[in-house]
C-alpha positions as CSV (number, residue, x, y, z in Angstrom):
1,M,35.2,23.3,29.2
2,T,31.5,22.7,30.0
3,M,30.3,24.8,27.1
4,E,32.6,23.0,24.7
5,D,31.5,19.6,26.0
6,F,27.9,20.8,25.7
7,F,28.3,21.9,22.1
8,A,30.2,18.8,21.2
9,G,27.4,16.7,22.7
10,M,24.7,18.7,20.9
11,L,26.7,18.2,17.6
12,G,26.9,14.5,18.2
13,I,23.1,14.2,19.0
14,F,22.1,16.3,15.9
15,S,24.5,14.4,13.6
16,S,23.0,11.1,14.8
17,M,19.5,12.4,14.4
18,I,20.2,13.7,10.9
19,F,21.8,10.3,10.1
20,W,18.7,8.3,11.2
21,F,16.4,10.9,9.6
22,F,18.1,10.3,6.2
23,M,18.2,6.6,6.8
24,V,14.4,6.6,7.3
25,I,13.9,8.8,4.2
26,M,16.0,6.4,2.1
27,L,14.0,3.4,3.4
28,I,10.7,5.2,2.6
29,I,12.0,6.1,-0.9
30,V,13.1,2.5,-1.5
31,V,9.6,1.2,-0.5
32,V,7.8,3.7,-2.7
33,V,10.0,2.9,-5.7
34,I,9.3,-0.9,-5.2
35,M,5.6,-0.2,-4.9
36,M,5.7,1.9,-8.1
37,I,7.6,-0.8,-10.0
38,S,5.2,-3.5,-8.9
39,N,2.2,-1.3,-9.8
40,S,3.7,-0.3,-13.2
41,S,4.2,-3.9,-14.1
42,K,0.5,-4.5,-13.7
43,G,-0.7,-1.5,-15.6
44,N,-0.1,-0.1,-19.1
45,G,2.4,2.5,-17.9
46,D,0.1,5.4,-18.7
47,G,0.1,6.7,-15.2
48,K,-3.4,5.2,-14.7
49,D,-2.1,2.2,-12.9
50,A,-3.9,3.0,-9.6
51,N,-7.2,3.6,-11.3
52,N,-6.9,0.4,-13.3
53,N,-6.1,-1.5,-10.1
54,N,-9.1,0.0,-8.3
55,N,-11.3,-0.9,-11.3
56,N,-10.0,-4.4,-11.3
57,I,-10.7,-4.7,-7.6
58,V,-14.3,-3.5,-8.1
59,I,-14.8,-5.8,-11.1
60,V,-13.4,-8.7,-9.1
61,T,-15.6,-8.1,-6.0
62,Q,-18.9,-7.3,-7.7
63,P,-19.3,-10.7,-9.5
64,A,-18.5,-12.5,-6.3
65,Q,-21.3,-10.6,-4.5
66,Q,-23.7,-11.1,-7.5
67,A,-22.8,-14.8,-7.6
68,A,-23.3,-15.2,-3.9
69,S,-26.7,-13.6,-3.8
70,P,-28.5,-15.6,-6.5
71,E,-27.4,-18.9,-4.9
72,K,-29.9,-18.5,-2.1
73,P,-33.0,-18.1,-4.4
74,K,-31.8,-21.2,-6.3
75,E,-31.6,-23.2,-3.1
76,K,-35.1,-22.0,-2.2
77,N,-36.4,-23.0,-5.7
78,E,-34.7,-26.4,-5.4
79,S,-36.3,-27.0,-2.0
80,S,-39.7,-25.8,-3.3
81,D,-39.4,-28.1,-6.3
82,K,-38.8,-31.0,-4.1
């Protein structure tokens, strides 16, 4: 009786573990599919969506840095002109 109870308990534990394992996998797959859909809507659908997004991020951040750095010399020139 103890061995049967032991195997029954192990079967229940493994079945619950497999159930939660597949639930986590399904959640991860859903999240990945949602991310791919959101990225494909931004890109051309050529499979280069990640590269295009990275290039867009670089293009957006560089003008902000270039626009922030020339402001200081302009302020110095304005103060020197005064």
